[in-house]
Legacy VTK file of the C-alpha trace (Angstrom):
# vtk DataFile Version 3.0
C-alpha trace
ASCII
DATASET POLYDATA
POINTS 125 float
39.402 -15.196 16.117
41.466 -13.773 13.368
44.746 -15.543 12.807
47.702 -15.124 10.507
47.118 -12.557 7.791
43.337 -12.475 8.122
41.934 -9.013 8.690
38.340 -10.095 9.354
37.012 -13.104 11.205
35.918 -15.950 8.929
32.225 -16.301 8.330
30.068 -19.060 9.740
26.930 -19.887 7.781
23.839 -20.567 9.891
21.076 -22.429 8.040
17.988 -22.343 10.257
14.452 -21.037 9.818
13.969 -20.179 13.517
14.959 -16.540 14.154
15.432 -17.198 17.894
17.959 -19.970 17.226
19.762 -17.822 14.654
19.989 -14.959 17.169
21.510 -17.185 19.874
24.003 -18.745 17.473
25.033 -15.357 16.070
25.540 -13.946 19.575
27.690 -16.893 20.673
29.759 -16.732 17.493
30.275 -13.010 18.032
31.442 -13.686 21.610
33.944 -16.188 20.188
35.228 -13.597 17.694
33.588 -15.055 14.584
31.072 -13.476 12.239
27.805 -15.116 11.202
25.610 -15.009 8.151
22.256 -16.737 8.095
19.683 -18.065 5.667
16.319 -19.674 6.374
16.352 -22.534 3.871
18.665 -25.097 2.332
17.941 -23.714 -1.114
19.147 -20.243 -0.069
22.259 -21.794 1.468
23.145 -23.733 -1.674
22.805 -20.584 -3.764
25.058 -18.661 -1.355
27.646 -21.466 -1.264
28.065 -21.197 -5.032
29.735 -17.803 -4.557
30.858 -17.474 -0.930
33.214 -19.499 1.278
32.674 -20.193 4.976
34.818 -21.557 7.805
31.930 -23.555 9.302
28.326 -24.383 8.450
25.641 -24.863 11.101
22.765 -26.764 9.484
19.334 -27.430 10.953
17.735 -30.698 9.876
14.115 -29.530 9.935
13.931 -26.860 7.254
11.148 -25.788 4.918
11.541 -27.414 1.505
14.741 -29.428 1.270
15.726 -31.130 4.528
19.088 -30.687 6.178
20.030 -34.269 5.288
19.279 -33.609 1.609
21.231 -30.368 1.752
24.209 -31.978 3.486
24.946 -34.137 0.450
24.799 -31.124 -1.866
26.828 -28.889 0.437
29.725 -31.360 0.225
29.994 -30.610 -3.496
30.128 -26.858 -2.924
32.138 -26.358 0.259
34.973 -27.888 2.209
33.756 -26.263 5.443
32.871 -28.627 8.290
29.126 -28.998 8.879
27.592 -29.266 12.326
24.026 -30.560 12.162
21.414 -29.316 14.616
18.230 -31.167 15.506
15.686 -31.726 18.245
15.593 -35.464 17.540
19.037 -36.966 17.795
18.902 -40.677 18.528
21.906 -42.903 17.809
20.680 -43.913 14.330
20.184 -40.268 13.440
23.697 -39.423 14.658
25.186 -42.303 12.656
23.396 -41.198 9.472
24.626 -37.636 9.955
28.237 -38.735 10.313
27.986 -41.099 7.330
26.763 -38.199 5.202
29.805 -36.131 6.185
28.700 -34.032 9.155
31.421 -33.270 11.704
28.956 -33.609 14.546
25.439 -33.232 15.789
24.151 -30.636 18.206
20.898 -31.481 19.933
18.329 -28.689 20.292
17.634 -27.119 22.626
21.321 -26.768 23.379
23.085 -25.563 26.476
25.175 -22.457 25.829
28.252 -24.031 27.418
27.996 -27.065 25.115
27.445 -24.830 22.111
30.508 -22.715 22.917
32.644 -25.818 23.454
31.559 -27.431 20.180
32.021 -24.242 18.165
35.420 -23.516 19.714
36.568 -27.024 18.829
35.432 -26.741 15.223
36.710 -23.190 14.715
40.121 -23.659 16.332
LINES 1 126
125 0 1 2 3 4 5 6 7 8 9 10 11 12 13 14 15 16 17 18 19 20 21 22 23 24 25 26 27 28 29 30 31 32 33 34 35 36 37 38 39 40 41 42 43 44 45 46 47 48 49 50 51 52 53 54 55 56 57 58 59 60 61 62 63 64 65 66 67 68 69 70 71 72 73 74 75 76 77 78 79 80 81 82 83 84 85 86 87 88 89 90 91 92 93 94 95 96 97 98 99 100 101 102 103 104 105 106 107 108 109 110 111 112 113 114 115 116 117 118 119 120 121 122 123 124
């Protein structure tokens, strides 16, 4: 939601190569009053982050080319936005590695819409 002197909702960057996941995330963000932009690879995201700022980054781990873990380290040098990692394999070691690399959390795929809305609302508040 727009706050203060903002005239447009802040952008959320979705980095995922699955169009179905991107569509669900964009719809939920829209319902929460936030706008979404998406790219299908970490390389595209890093290029975009050189010029554009985002309020939140949703990053899939399993991407073509550079992995989400590799991208996470590089994103930290380009953006101060919190990063929520998304993955289908999220054991405790995986979660620990994600947090050590600077992620603000991990969202297991497939996700429940209620959990997704709760996590996004908490990070975008």
